[in-house]
FIKOLZA-1660 file (N, C-alpha, C; in steps of 0.1 Angstrom, whole numbers, plus 5000, padded with zeros to 4 digits):
% residues 264
   i   px   py   pz ch aa at
   1 5008 4988 5000  A  X  N
   1 5000 5000 5000  A  X CA
   1 5009 5013 5000  A  X  C
   2 5022 5011 5002  A  X  N
   2 5030 5023 5003  A  X CA
   2 5034 5028 4989  A  X  C
   3 5035 5019 4979  A  X  N
   3 5039 5024 4965  A  X CA
   3 5028 5034 4959  A  X  C
   4 5015 5031 4959  A  X  N
   4 5005 5040 4954  A  X CA
   4 5006 5054 4961  A  X  C
   5 5007 5054 4974  A  X  N
   5 5008 5067 4981  A  X CA
   5 5020 5074 4977  A  X  C
   6 5032 5067 4975  A  X  N
   6 5044 5074 4971  A  X CA
   6 5042 5080 4957  A  X  C
   7 5036 5072 4948  A  X  N
   7 5034 5077 4934  A  X CA
   7 5025 5090 4934  A  X  C
   8 5014 5089 4943  A  X  N
   8 5005 5100 4944  A  X CA
   8 5012 5113 4949  A  X  C
   9 5021 5111 4959  A  X  N
   9 5029 5123 4964  A  X CA
   9 5038 5129 4953  A  X  C
  10 5044 5120 4945  A  X  N
  10 5052 5125 4934  A  X CA
  10 5044 5133 4924  A  X  C
  11 5033 5128 4920  A  X  N
  11 5024 5134 4910  A  X CA
  11 5020 5148 4916  A  X  C
  12 5016 5148 4929  A  X  N
  12 5011 5161 4935  A  X CA
  12 5023 5171 4935  A  X  C
  13 5035 5166 4938  A  X  N
  13 5047 5175 4939  A  X CA
  13 5050 5181 4925  A  X  C
  14 5049 5173 4915  A  X  N
  14 5051 5178 4901  A  X CA
  14 5041 5188 4897  A  X  C
  15 5028 5185 4901  A  X  N
  15 5017 5194 4898  A  X CA
  15 5019 5208 4905  A  X  C
  16 5024 5208 4917  A  X  N
  16 5027 5220 4924  A  X CA
  16 5038 5228 4918  A  X  C
  17 5048 5221 4913  A  X  N
  17 5059 5228 4906  A  X CA
  17 5054 5235 4893  A  X  C
  18 5046 5227 4885  A  X  N
  18 5040 5233 4873  A  X CA
  18 5031 5245 4876  A  X  C
  19 5023 5244 4887  A  X  N
  19 5015 5255 4890  A  X CA
  19 5023 5268 4894  A  X  C
  20 5034 5266 4902  A  X  N
  20 5042 5277 4905  A  X CA
  20 5049 5283 4893  A  X  C
  21 5053 5275 4884  A  X  N
  21 5059 5280 4871  A  X CA
  21 5049 5289 4864  A  X  C
  22 5037 5284 4863  A  X  N
  22 5026 5291 4855  A  X CA
  22 5023 5305 4862  A  X  C
  23 5022 5305 4876  A  X  N
  23 5019 5317 4883  A  X CA
  23 5031 5327 4881  A  X  C
  24 5043 5322 4881  A  X  N
  24 5055 5331 4879  A  X CA
  24 5055 5337 4866  A  X  C
  25 5051 5330 4855  A  X  N
  25 5050 5335 4842  A  X CA
  25 5040 5346 4841  A  X  C
  26 5028 5344 4847  A  X  N
  26 5017 5354 4847  A  X CA
  26 5022 5367 4854  A  X  C
  27 5029 5365 4865  A  X  N
  27 5033 5377 4873  A  X CA
  27 5044 5385 4865  A  X  C
  28 5053 5378 4858  A  X  N
  28 5063 5385 4850  A  X CA
  28 5057 5392 4838  A  X  C
  29 5047 5386 4832  A  X  N
  29 5040 5393 4821  A  X CA
  29 5034 5406 4825  A  X  C
  30 5029 5406 4837  A  X  N
  30 5021 5418 4841  A  X CA
  30 5031 5429 4847  A  X  C
  31 5043 5425 4851  A  X  N
  31 5052 5435 4858  A  X CA
  31 5063 5440 4848  A  X  C
  32 5068 5432 4839  A  X  N
  32 5078 5436 4830  A  X CA
  32 5073 5446 4820  A  X  C
  33 5080 5456 4815  A  X  N
  33 5076 5465 4805  A  X CA
  33 5073 5459 4792  A  X  C
  34 5063 5463 4785  A  X  N
  34 5058 5457 4773  A  X CA
  34 5065 5464 4761  A  X  C
  35 5078 5464 4760  A  X  N
  35 5085 5470 4749  A  X CA
  35 5098 5464 4747  A  X  C
  36 5104 5466 4735  A  X  N
  36 5117 5461 4732  A  X CA
  36 5125 5472 4726  A  X  C
  37 5138 5473 4729  A  X  N
  37 5146 5484 4724  A  X CA
  37 5145 5484 4708  A  X  C
  38 5143 5495 4702  A  X  N
  38 5143 5496 4687  A  X CA
  38 5155 5491 4681  A  X  C
  39 5167 5492 4687  A  X  N
  39 5179 5487 4681  A  X CA
  39 5179 5472 4680  A  X  C
  40 5171 5465 4687  A  X  N
  40 5171 5450 4687  A  X CA
  40 5160 5445 4678  A  X  C
  41 5152 5453 4672  A  X  N
  41 5142 5448 4664  A  X CA
  41 5143 5452 4649  A  X  C
  42 5140 5444 4640  A  X  N
  42 5141 5447 4626  A  X CA
  42 5127 5453 4621  A  X  C
  43 5127 5464 4614  A  X  N
  43 5115 5469 4609  A  X CA
  43 5108 5460 4599  A  X  C
  44 5095 5460 4600  A  X  N
  44 5087 5451 4591  A  X CA
  44 5086 5458 4577  A  X  C
  45 5089 5450 4567  A  X  N
  45 5088 5456 4553  A  X CA
  45 5073 5459 4550  A  X  C
  46 5072 5470 4543  A  X  N
  46 5058 5475 4539  A  X CA
  46 5058 5474 4523  A  X  C
  47 5047 5470 4518  A  X  N
  47 5045 5469 4504  A  X CA
  47 5041 5483 4499  A  X  C
  48 5046 5486 4487  A  X  N
  48 5043 5499 4480  A  X CA
  48 5029 5498 4474  A  X  C
  49 5019 5506 4479  A  X  N
  49 5006 5505 4474  A  X CA
  49 5002 5515 4464  A  X  C
  50 4989 5515 4459  A  X  N
  50 4985 5524 4449  A  X CA
  50 4982 5538 4455  A  X  C
  51 4981 5548 4447  A  X  N
  51 4979 5562 4451  A  X CA
  51 4964 5564 4455  A  X  C
  52 4962 5573 4464  A  X  N
  52 4948 5577 4469  A  X CA
  52 4942 5587 4460  A  X  C
  53 4930 5591 4462  A  X  N
  53 4922 5600 4454  A  X CA
  53 4924 5614 4459  A  X  C
  54 4918 5624 4452  A  X  N
  54 4919 5638 4456  A  X CA
  54 4911 5641 4468  A  X  C
  55 4914 5652 4475  A  X  N
  55 4907 5656 4487  A  X CA
  55 4906 5671 4489  A  X  C
  56 4899 5675 4499  A  X  N
  56 4897 5689 4501  A  X CA
  56 4909 5695 4508  A  X  C
  57 4913 5707 4505  A  X  N
  57 4925 5713 4511  A  X CA
  57 4923 5721 4523  A  X  C
  58 4932 5721 4532  A  X  N
  58 4931 5728 4545  A  X CA
  58 4946 5730 4550  A  X  C
  59 4948 5736 4561  A  X  N
  59 4962 5737 4566  A  X CA
  59 4962 5737 4581  A  X  C
  60 4973 5734 4587  A  X  N
  60 4975 5734 4601  A  X CA
  60 4989 5737 4604  A  X  C
  61 4991 5743 4616  A  X  N
  61 5005 5747 4620  A  X CA
  61 5011 5736 4628  A  X  C
  62 5024 5736 4629  A  X  N
  62 5032 5727 4636  A  X CA
  62 5032 5729 4651  A  X  C
  63 5026 5720 4658  A  X  N
  63 5025 5722 4673  A  X CA
  63 5030 5710 4680  A  X  C
  64 5036 5713 4692  A  X  N
  64 5041 5702 4700  A  X CA
  64 5030 5693 4705  A  X  C
  65 5033 5680 4707  A  X  N
  65 5024 5671 4713  A  X CA
  65 5023 5672 4728  A  X  C
  66 5011 5672 4734  A  X  N
  66 5010 5673 4748  A  X CA
  66 5014 5660 4755  A  X  C
  67 5009 5649 4749  A  X  N
  67 5012 5635 4755  A  X CA
  67 5014 5626 4743  A  X  C
  68 5020 5615 4746  A  X  N
  68 5023 5605 4735  A  X CA
  68 5020 5591 4739  A  X  C
  69 5014 5583 4730  A  X  N
  69 5011 5569 4734  A  X CA
  69 5023 5560 4731  A  X  C
  70 5034 5565 4726  A  X  N
  70 5046 5557 4723  A  X CA
  70 5055 5556 4734  A  X  C
  71 5064 5546 4734  A  X  N
  71 5073 5543 4744  A  X CA
  71 5088 5545 4739  A  X  C
  72 5090 5543 4726  A  X  N
  72 5104 5545 4721  A  X CA
  72 5108 5559 4722  A  X  C
  73 5121 5562 4723  A  X  N
  73 5126 5576 4724  A  X CA
  73 5124 5584 4710  A  X  C
  74 5127 5577 4699  A  X  N
  74 5125 5583 4686  A  X CA
  74 5115 5574 4678  A  X  C
  75 5104 5580 4674  A  X  N
  75 5093 5572 4668  A  X CA
  75 5091 5576 4653  A  X  C
  76 5090 5566 4645  A  X  N
  76 5086 5568 4631  A  X CA
  76 5071 5568 4630  A  X  C
  77 5065 5579 4627  A  X  N
  77 5050 5580 4627  A  X CA
  77 5044 5573 4615  A  X  C
  78 5031 5569 4616  A  X  N
  78 5024 5563 4605  A  X CA
  78 5022 5574 4594  A  X  C
  79 5022 5569 4582  A  X  N
  79 5020 5579 4571  A  X CA
  79 5031 5579 4561  A  X  C
  80 5042 5571 4564  A  X  N
  80 5053 5571 4554  A  X CA
  80 5050 5565 4541  A  X  C
  81 5058 5567 4531  A  X  N
  81 5055 5561 4518  A  X CA
  81 5066 5563 4508  A  X  C
  82 5064 5557 4496  A  X  N
  82 5074 5558 4485  A  X CA
  82 5067 5564 4473  A  X  C
  83 5074 5573 4466  A  X  N
  83 5069 5578 4453  A  X CA
  83 5080 5579 4444  A  X  C
  84 5077 5581 4431  A  X  N
  84 5087 5582 4420  A  X CA
  84 5087 5596 4414  A  X  C
  85 5099 5601 4412  A  X  N
  85 5100 5614 4405  A  X CA
  85 5108 5610 4392  A  X  C
  86 5103 5615 4381  A  X  N
  86 5110 5612 4368  A  X CA
  86 5115 5625 4362  A  X  C
  87 5128 5626 4360  A  X  N
  87 5135 5637 4355  A  X CA
  87 5142 5633 4342  A  X  C
  88 5136 5637 4331  A  X  N
  88 5142 5633 4318  A  X CA
  88 5143 5618 4317  A  X  C
  89 5155 5612 4316  A  X  N
  89 5157 5598 4315  A  X CA
  89 5159 5591 4329  A  X  C
  90 5158 5599 4339  A  X  N
  90 5161 5593 4353  A  X CA
  90 5149 5591 4361  A  X  C
  91 5149 5580 4369  A  X  N
  91 5138 5578 4378  A  X CA
  91 5144 5580 4392  A  X  C
  92 5138 5588 4401  A  X  N
  92 5143 5591 4414  A  X CA
  92 5133 5585 4424  A  X  C
  93 5137 5576 4433  A  X  N
  93 5128 5570 4442  A  X CA
  93 5129 5578 4455  A  X  C
  94 5118 5583 4461  A  X  N
  94 5117 5590 4473  A  X CA
  94 5110 5582 4484  A  X  C
  95 5116 5582 4496  A  X  N
  95 5109 5576 4508  A  X CA
  95 5107 5588 4517  A  X  C
  96 5094 5591 4520  A  X  N
  96 5090 5602 4529  A  X CA
  96 5083 5597 4541  A  X  C
  97 5084 5605 4552  A  X  N
  97 5077 5602 4564  A  X CA
  97 5080 5612 4575  A  X  C
  98 5077 5609 4587  A  X  N
  98 5079 5618 4599  A  X CA
  98 5085 5610 4610  A  X  C
  99 5093 5617 4618  A  X  N
  99 5099 5611 4630  A  X CA
  99 5095 5620 4642  A  X  C
 100 5092 5614 4653  A  X  N
 100 5087 5621 4665  A  X CA
 100 5098 5620 4676  A  X  C
 101 5102 5632 4682  A  X  N
 101 5110 5632 4694  A  X CA
 101 5102 5629 4706  A  X  C
 102 5103 5617 4711  A  X  N
 102 5094 5613 4723  A  X CA
 102 5102 5613 4736  A  X  C
 103 5113 5621 4736  A  X  N
 103 5121 5622 4748  A  X CA
 103 5119 5636 4755  A  X  C
 104 5123 5637 4767  A  X  N
 104 5121 5650 4774  A  X CA
 104 5132 5661 4771  A  X  C
 105 5141 5657 4761  A  X  N
 105 5152 5667 4758  A  X CA
 105 5152 5669 4743  A  X  C
 106 5159 5680 4739  A  X  N
 106 5161 5682 4724  A  X CA
 106 5171 5672 4718  A  X  C
 107 5168 5668 4706  A  X  N
 107 5177 5658 4700  A  X CA
 107 5181 5664 4686  A  X  C
 108 5192 5659 4680  A  X  N
 108 5196 5663 4667  A  X CA
 108 5204 5651 4661  A  X  C
 109 5208 5653 4648  A  X  N
 109 5215 5643 4641  A  X CA
 109 5207 5630 4640  A  X  C
 110 5194 5631 4638  A  X  N
 110 5186 5619 4638  A  X CA
 110 5188 5613 4624  A  X  C
 111 5194 5601 4624  A  X  N
 111 5197 5594 4611  A  X CA
 111 5186 5584 4608  A  X  C
 112 5179 5585 4596  A  X  N
 112 5169 5575 4592  A  X CA
 112 5175 5566 4582  A  X  C
 113 5172 5553 4583  A  X  N
 113 5176 5544 4573  A  X CA
 113 5164 5537 4566  A  X  C
 114 5165 5536 4553  A  X  N
 114 5154 5530 4545  A  X CA
 114 5160 5519 4537  A  X  C
 115 5155 5507 4538  A  X  N
 115 5160 5496 4529  A  X CA
 115 5149 5493 4519  A  X  C
 116 5152 5494 4506  A  X  N
 116 5143 5492 4495  A  X CA
 116 5145 5478 4489  A  X  C
 117 5135 5470 4489  A  X  N
 117 5135 5457 4481  A  X CA
 117 5129 5460 4467  A  X  C
 118 5138 5459 4457  A  X  N
 118 5134 5462 4444  A  X CA
 118 5128 5451 4436  A  X  C
 119 5119 5455 4427  A  X  N
 119 5112 5445 4419  A  X CA
 119 5123 5439 4409  A  X  C
 120 5121 5426 4406  A  X  N
 120 5131 5419 4398  A  X CA
 120 5144 5417 4404  A  X  C
 121 5144 5418 4418  A  X  N
 121 5156 5415 4425  A  X CA
 121 5165 5427 4429  A  X  C
 122 5173 5426 4439  A  X  N
 122 5182 5437 4443  A  X CA
 122 5176 5444 4455  A  X  C
 123 5185 5452 4462  A  X  N
 123 5182 5459 4474  A  X CA
 123 5190 5472 4474  A  X  C
 124 5184 5483 4479  A  X  N
 124 5191 5495 4480  A  X CA
 124 5189 5501 4494  A  X  C
 125 5199 5506 4501  A  X  N
 125 5198 5512 4514  A  X CA
 125 5201 5527 4513  A  X  C
 126 5192 5535 4519  A  X  N
 126 5193 5549 4520  A  X CA
 126 5194 5554 4534  A  X  C
 127 5202 5564 4536  A  X  N
 127 5204 5570 4549  A  X CA
 127 5203 5585 4548  A  X  C
 128 5197 5592 4557  A  X  N
 128 5196 5607 4557  A  X CA
 128 5190 5612 4570  A  X  C
 129 5188 5625 4570  A  X  N
 129 5183 5632 4582  A  X CA
 129 5170 5640 4578  A  X  C
 130 5162 5643 4588  A  X  N
 130 5150 5652 4586  A  X CA
 130 5155 5665 4582  A  X  C
 131 5146 5673 4575  A  X  N
 131 5150 5687 4571  A  X CA
 131 5151 5696 4583  A  X  C
 132 5145 5693 4594  A  X  N
 132 5147 5700 4607  A  X CA
 132 5158 5694 4614  A  X  C
 133 5169 5701 4617  A  X  N
 133 5181 5695 4623  A  X CA
 133 5179 5692 4637  A  X  C
 134 5172 5700 4645  A  X  N
 134 5171 5698 4659  A  X CA
 134 5156 5697 4663  A  X  C
 135 5152 5687 4670  A  X  N
 135 5138 5685 4674  A  X CA
 135 5136 5688 4689  A  X  C
 136 5127 5697 4692  A  X  N
 136 5124 5699 4706  A  X CA
 136 5115 5687 4712  A  X  C
 137 5115 5685 4725  A  X  N
 137 5106 5674 4730  A  X CA
 137 5092 5675 4725  A  X  C
 138 5087 5664 4721  A  X  N
 138 5073 5663 4716  A  X CA
 138 5070 5668 4703  A  X  C
 139 5080 5672 4695  A  X  N
 139 5078 5677 4681  A  X CA
 139 5082 5666 4671  A  X  C
 140 5078 5668 4659  A  X  N
 140 5081 5659 4648  A  X CA
 140 5086 5666 4636  A  X  C
 141 5093 5659 4628  A  X  N
 141 5100 5664 4616  A  X CA
 141 5099 5655 4604  A  X  C
 142 5097 5660 4592  A  X  N
 142 5096 5652 4580  A  X CA
 142 5110 5649 4575  A  X  C
 143 5111 5638 4567  A  X  N
 143 5123 5634 4560  A  X CA
 143 5120 5630 4546  A  X  C
 144 5129 5632 4537  A  X  N
 144 5128 5628 4523  A  X CA
 144 5141 5622 4519  A  X  C
 145 5142 5608 4519  A  X  N
 145 5153 5601 4514  A  X CA
 145 5151 5597 4499  A  X  C
 146 5161 5600 4491  A  X  N
 146 5159 5597 4477  A  X CA
 146 5172 5591 4470  A  X  C
 147 5170 5584 4459  A  X  N
 147 5181 5578 4452  A  X CA
 147 5177 5577 4437  A  X  C
 148 5187 5578 4428  A  X  N
 148 5184 5575 4414  A  X CA
 148 5184 5560 4412  A  X  C
 149 5173 5554 4409  A  X  N
 149 5171 5540 4407  A  X CA
 149 5161 5537 4396  A  X  C
 150 5166 5529 4387  A  X  N
 150 5157 5526 4375  A  X CA
 150 5146 5515 4378  A  X  C
 151 5149 5507 4388  A  X  N
 151 5139 5497 4392  A  X CA
 151 5128 5503 4401  A  X  C
 152 5116 5497 4400  A  X  N
 152 5106 5501 4410  A  X CA
 152 5107 5493 4423  A  X  C
 153 5101 5498 4433  A  X  N
 153 5102 5493 4447  A  X CA
 153 5090 5483 4450  A  X  C
 154 5094 5471 4454  A  X  N
 154 5083 5462 4458  A  X CA
 154 5079 5463 4472  A  X  C
 155 5089 5465 4481  A  X  N
 155 5086 5467 4495  A  X CA
 155 5097 5475 4501  A  X  C
 156 5095 5481 4513  A  X  N
 156 5106 5488 4520  A  X CA
 156 5104 5488 4535  A  X  C
 157 5115 5491 4542  A  X  N
 157 5114 5491 4557  A  X CA
 157 5123 5503 4561  A  X  C
 158 5118 5511 4571  A  X  N
 158 5125 5522 4576  A  X CA
 158 5127 5521 4591  A  X  C
 159 5138 5527 4596  A  X  N
 159 5140 5527 4611  A  X CA
 159 5149 5539 4614  A  X  C
 160 5149 5543 4627  A  X  N
 160 5158 5553 4632  A  X CA
 160 5171 5546 4635  A  X  C
 161 5182 5550 4628  A  X  N
 161 5194 5544 4630  A  X CA
 161 5202 5549 4642  A  X  C
 162 5202 5562 4644  A  X  N
 162 5209 5568 4655  A  X CA
 162 5205 5583 4657  A  X  C
 163 5208 5588 4669  A  X  N
 163 5205 5602 4671  A  X CA
 163 5214 5607 4683  A  X  C
 164 5215 5620 4684  A  X  N
 164 5223 5626 4695  A  X CA
 164 5214 5636 4703  A  X  C
 165 5217 5637 4716  A  X  N
 165 5210 5647 4724  A  X CA
 165 5216 5661 4723  A  X  C
 166 5207 5671 4726  A  X  N
 166 5212 5684 4725  A  X CA
 166 5208 5691 4711  A  X  C
 167 5213 5702 4708  A  X  N
 167 5209 5710 4696  A  X CA
 167 5202 5723 4700  A  X  C
 168 5201 5731 4689  A  X  N
 168 5195 5744 4691  A  X CA
 168 5182 5745 4683  A  X  C
 169 5171 5749 4689  A  X  N
 169 5158 5750 4683  A  X CA
 169 5155 5765 4682  A  X  C
 170 5152 5770 4670  A  X  N
 170 5149 5785 4668  A  X CA
 170 5137 5788 4676  A  X  C
 171 5137 5800 4683  A  X  N
 171 5126 5804 4691  A  X CA
 171 5124 5819 4688  A  X  C
 172 5113 5825 4694  A  X  N
 172 5111 5839 4693  A  X CA
 172 5105 5843 4679  A  X  C
 173 5099 5834 4672  A  X  N
 173 5094 5837 4659  A  X CA
 173 5079 5832 4658  A  X  C
 174 5072 5838 4648  A  X  N
 174 5058 5834 4647  A  X CA
 174 5055 5832 4632  A  X  C
 175 5049 5821 4628  A  X  N
 175 5046 5817 4614  A  X CA
 175 5032 5822 4611  A  X  C
 176 5031 5829 4599  A  X  N
 176 5018 5833 4594  A  X CA
 176 5016 5828 4580  A  X  C
 177 5006 5820 4576  A  X  N
 177 5004 5816 4563  A  X CA
 177 4996 5826 4555  A  X  C
 178 5001 5830 4544  A  X  N
 178 4993 5840 4536  A  X CA
 178 4987 5834 4523  A  X  C
 179 4992 5823 4518  A  X  N
 179 4986 5817 4507  A  X CA
 179 4990 5802 4507  A  X  C
 180 4981 5793 4503  A  X  N
 180 4983 5779 4502  A  X CA
 180 4973 5772 4493  A  X  C
 181 4977 5761 4487  A  X  N
 181 4967 5753 4479  A  X CA
 181 4974 5748 4466  A  X  C
 182 4966 5740 4459  A  X  N
 182 4971 5734 4447  A  X CA
 182 4968 5743 4435  A  X  C
 183 4978 5745 4427  A  X  N
 183 4977 5754 4415  A  X CA
 183 4976 5745 4403  A  X  C
 184 4964 5744 4398  A  X  N
 184 4961 5735 4386  A  X CA
 184 4969 5740 4374  A  X  C
 185 4971 5753 4372  A  X  N
 185 4978 5757 4360  A  X CA
 185 4992 5753 4360  A  X  C
 186 4999 5755 4371  A  X  N
 186 5013 5751 4372  A  X CA
 186 5015 5737 4377  A  X  C
 187 5005 5730 4382  A  X  N
 187 5006 5716 4387  A  X CA
 187 5015 5716 4399  A  X  C
 188 5014 5725 4409  A  X  N
 188 5022 5724 4421  A  X CA
 188 5013 5728 4433  A  X  C
 189 5017 5724 4445  A  X  N
 189 5011 5728 4457  A  X CA
 189 5020 5738 4463  A  X  C
 190 5015 5750 4467  A  X  N
 190 5024 5761 4472  A  X CA
 190 5019 5764 4487  A  X  C
 191 5029 5768 4495  A  X  N
 191 5027 5773 4508  A  X CA
 191 5035 5785 4510  A  X  C
 192 5029 5797 4512  A  X  N
 192 5036 5809 4513  A  X CA
 192 5032 5816 4526  A  X  C
 193 5041 5824 4532  A  X  N
 193 5038 5831 4544  A  X CA
 193 5049 5840 4549  A  X  C
 194 5048 5844 4561  A  X  N
 194 5058 5853 4567  A  X CA
 194 5062 5847 4581  A  X  C
 195 5074 5850 4585  A  X  N
 195 5079 5847 4598  A  X CA
 195 5082 5861 4605  A  X  C
 196 5075 5863 4616  A  X  N
 196 5076 5875 4623  A  X CA
 196 5084 5874 4636  A  X  C
 197 5091 5884 4640  A  X  N
 197 5099 5884 4652  A  X CA
 197 5090 5886 4664  A  X  C
 198 5092 5877 4674  A  X  N
 198 5086 5878 4687  A  X CA
 198 5096 5883 4697  A  X  C
 199 5108 5876 4696  A  X  N
 199 5120 5880 4703  A  X CA
 199 5131 5884 4693  A  X  C
 200 5141 5891 4697  A  X  N
 200 5152 5895 4688  A  X CA
 200 5158 5882 4682  A  X  C
 201 5158 5881 4669  A  X  N
 201 5164 5870 4663  A  X CA
 201 5167 5874 4648  A  X  C
 202 5178 5868 4643  A  X  N
 202 5182 5871 4629  A  X CA
 202 5174 5862 4620  A  X  C
 203 5164 5867 4613  A  X  N
 203 5155 5859 4604  A  X CA
 203 5162 5853 4592  A  X  C
 204 5173 5860 4587  A  X  N
 204 5179 5854 4576  A  X CA
 204 5186 5841 4578  A  X  C
 205 5188 5837 4591  A  X  N
 205 5194 5825 4595  A  X CA
 205 5184 5813 4596  A  X  C
 206 5172 5815 4592  A  X  N
 206 5161 5805 4594  A  X CA
 206 5156 5800 4581  A  X  C
 207 5150 5788 4582  A  X  N
 207 5143 5781 4571  A  X CA
 207 5129 5778 4575  A  X  C
 208 5120 5778 4566  A  X  N
 208 5106 5772 4568  A  X CA
 208 5105 5759 4561  A  X  C
 209 5101 5749 4569  A  X  N
 209 5099 5735 4564  A  X CA
 209 5085 5731 4565  A  X  C
 210 5080 5725 4554  A  X  N
 210 5066 5721 4553  A  X CA
 210 5065 5706 4550  A  X  C
 211 5055 5700 4557  A  X  N
 211 5051 5686 4554  A  X CA
 211 5037 5686 4548  A  X  C
 212 5035 5680 4537  A  X  N
 212 5022 5680 4530  A  X CA
 212 5016 5666 4532  A  X  C
 213 5003 5665 4535  A  X  N
 213 4996 5653 4538  A  X CA
 213 4984 5652 4529  A  X  C
 214 4979 5639 4526  A  X  N
 214 4966 5638 4520  A  X CA
 214 4956 5636 4531  A  X  C
 215 4943 5634 4528  A  X  N
 215 4932 5634 4537  A  X CA
 215 4934 5623 4547  A  X  C
 216 4941 5612 4544  A  X  N
 216 4942 5601 4553  A  X CA
 216 4954 5602 4563  A  X  C
 217 4962 5613 4561  A  X  N
 217 4974 5615 4569  A  X CA
 217 4987 5610 4564  A  X  C
 218 4986 5605 4551  A  X  N
 218 4998 5600 4545  A  X CA
 218 5007 5612 4540  A  X  C
 219 5020 5611 4543  A  X  N
 219 5029 5621 4539  A  X CA
 219 5031 5621 4523  A  X  C
 220 5028 5632 4517  A  X  N
 220 5030 5633 4503  A  X CA
 220 5044 5639 4499  A  X  C
 221 5049 5648 4507  A  X  N
 221 5061 5655 4504  A  X CA
 221 5067 5663 4516  A  X  C
 222 5079 5666 4515  A  X  N
 222 5087 5674 4525  A  X CA
 222 5096 5684 4518  A  X  C
 223 5093 5697 4520  A  X  N
 223 5100 5707 4513  A  X CA
 223 5104 5718 4522  A  X  C
 224 5113 5727 4518  A  X  N
 224 5118 5738 4526  A  X CA
 224 5120 5750 4518  A  X  C
 225 5122 5762 4525  A  X  N
 225 5124 5774 4518  A  X CA
 225 5133 5783 4528  A  X  C
 226 5143 5789 4523  A  X  N
 226 5150 5799 4531  A  X CA
 226 5142 5812 4531  A  X  C
 227 5142 5819 4542  A  X  N
 227 5134 5831 4544  A  X CA
 227 5141 5843 4538  A  X  C
 228 5133 5853 4534  A  X  N
 228 5139 5865 4528  A  X CA
 228 5133 5877 4536  A  X  C
 229 5141 5885 4541  A  X  N
 229 5137 5897 4548  A  X CA
 229 5132 5908 4538  A  X  C
 230 5121 5915 4542  A  X  N
 230 5115 5925 4533  A  X CA
 230 5122 5938 4534  A  X  C
 231 5129 5941 4544  A  X  N
 231 5135 5954 4546  A  X CA
 231 5147 5953 4556  A  X  C
 232 5154 5964 4558  A  X  N
 232 5165 5964 4567  A  X CA
 232 5161 5967 4581  A  X  C
 233 5149 5969 4584  A  X  N
 233 5144 5972 4597  A  X CA
 233 5145 5960 4606  A  X  C
 234 5148 5963 4619  A  X  N
 234 5151 5952 4628  A  X CA
 234 5139 5942 4630  A  X  C
 235 5127 5948 4631  A  X  N
 235 5115 5940 4633  A  X CA
 235 5107 5937 4621  A  X  C
 236 5113 5939 4609  A  X  N
 236 5106 5936 4597  A  X CA
 236 5104 5921 4595  A  X  C
 237 5092 5916 4591  A  X  N
 237 5090 5902 4589  A  X CA
 237 5098 5897 4577  A  X  C
 238 5100 5884 4576  A  X  N
 238 5106 5877 4565  A  X CA
 238 5096 5868 4558  A  X  C
 239 5097 5866 4545  A  X  N
 239 5088 5858 4537  A  X CA
 239 5094 5845 4534  A  X  C
 240 5085 5835 4531  A  X  N
 240 5090 5822 4526  A  X CA
 240 5080 5817 4515  A  X  C
 241 5085 5809 4506  A  X  N
 241 5076 5803 4496  A  X CA
 241 5081 5789 4493  A  X  C
 242 5072 5780 4496  A  X  N
 242 5075 5765 4495  A  X CA
 242 5067 5759 4484  A  X  C
 243 5073 5752 4475  A  X  N
 243 5066 5746 4463  A  X CA
 243 5068 5731 4464  A  X  C
 244 5057 5724 4462  A  X  N
 244 5058 5709 4460  A  X CA
 244 5055 5706 4446  A  X  C
 245 5065 5702 4438  A  X  N
 245 5063 5702 4424  A  X CA
 245 5070 5690 4417  A  X  C
 246 5074 5680 4424  A  X  N
 246 5081 5669 4417  A  X CA
 246 5073 5656 4416  A  X  C
 247 5060 5657 4419  A  X  N
 247 5050 5646 4417  A  X CA
 247 5036 5652 4416  A  X  C
 248 5026 5644 4415  A  X  N
 248 5012 5649 4415  A  X CA
 248 5008 5651 4430  A  X  C
 249 5007 5664 4433  A  X  N
 249 5003 5669 4446  A  X CA
 249 4988 5674 4447  A  X  C
 250 4980 5670 4437  A  X  N
 250 4966 5674 4437  A  X CA
 250 4958 5668 4449  A  X  C
 251 4964 5657 4455  A  X  N
 251 4958 5651 4466  A  X CA
 251 4960 5658 4479  A  X  C
 252 4968 5669 4479  A  X  N
 252 4972 5676 4491  A  X CA
 252 4960 5681 4499  A  X  C
 253 4959 5677 4512  A  X  N
 253 4948 5681 4520  A  X CA
 253 4951 5691 4531  A  X  C
 254 4962 5689 4538  A  X  N
 254 4967 5698 4548  A  X CA
 254 4982 5697 4550  A  X  C
 255 4988 5706 4557  A  X  N
 255 5002 5706 4559  A  X CA
 255 5006 5711 4573  A  X  C
 256 5018 5708 4577  A  X  N
 256 5024 5714 4589  A  X CA
 256 5036 5722 4586  A  X  C
 257 5039 5731 4595  A  X  N
 257 5051 5740 4592  A  X CA
 257 5060 5740 4605  A  X  C
 258 5073 5741 4602  A  X  N
 258 5083 5742 4613  A  X CA
 258 5093 5752 4609  A  X  C
 259 5100 5758 4618  A  X  N
 259 5111 5767 4616  A  X CA
 259 5124 5760 4620  A  X  C
 260 5134 5761 4611  A  X  N
 260 5147 5755 4614  A  X CA
 260 5158 5765 4611  A  X  C
 261 5169 5762 4617  A  X  N
 261 5181 5770 4615  A  X CA
 261 5188 5766 4602  A  X  C
 262 5197 5774 4597  A  X  N
 262 5204 5771 4584  A  X CA
 262 5213 5759 4587  A  X  C
 263 5221 5759 4598  A  X  N
 263 5230 5749 4601  A  X CA
 263 5223 5736 4605  A  X  C
 264 5227 5725 4600  A  X  N
 264 5222 5712 4604  A  X CA
 264 5230 5706 4615  A  X  C
% end
């Protein structure tokens, strides 16, 4: 009669060990942070899809985010895409999108990497920076990586390769939009306006950067303009004129604006 009791004790002991392991796994899943460092993960390849339809035009200014649902320090926002620019006999492939500074400090030298998987075989890697050199906490900046490539893109993957903390963000200025919209005669989307002094600042050392979106929030383009002062007066406003003209921008719905320094 001792052998069955001994076997029963062994089975119960094994069951208790299995139960303890299960409970430990549940506790760890609830207490450990639900994120992985971006450096340790490979970005998922995205297929290049068809173009969307036209939409109603509007505009919005570039504003910092109050809160963020993201956990990574530098975040590639949804809305990136690939488009083709054709210049005479050349085809130029563009990868456009936005990156968000999700840290409590200013960052600069944000390097973006895009890997293009080409149709009929082959792969191309692009690296570059957003047009805005320094990003304040909670702000975002557009990027436009491009390369001369005769093949079309089947899929692509992008990631933030590296960045540095610090940098200088222009302040003491105010953006005013004076004209915007799609010009059917010239087949371009234009954004024009002025930059006014709020605090003493040299306006000739600034650039205006615009990100153009369609109605779904997809990035259509990223362009910039150096500002031009209208007179020699200290408080005279400066003007800027940004043109999107290297693809069909008739789908343009709204845009964001940022001010950047000349030095990257």
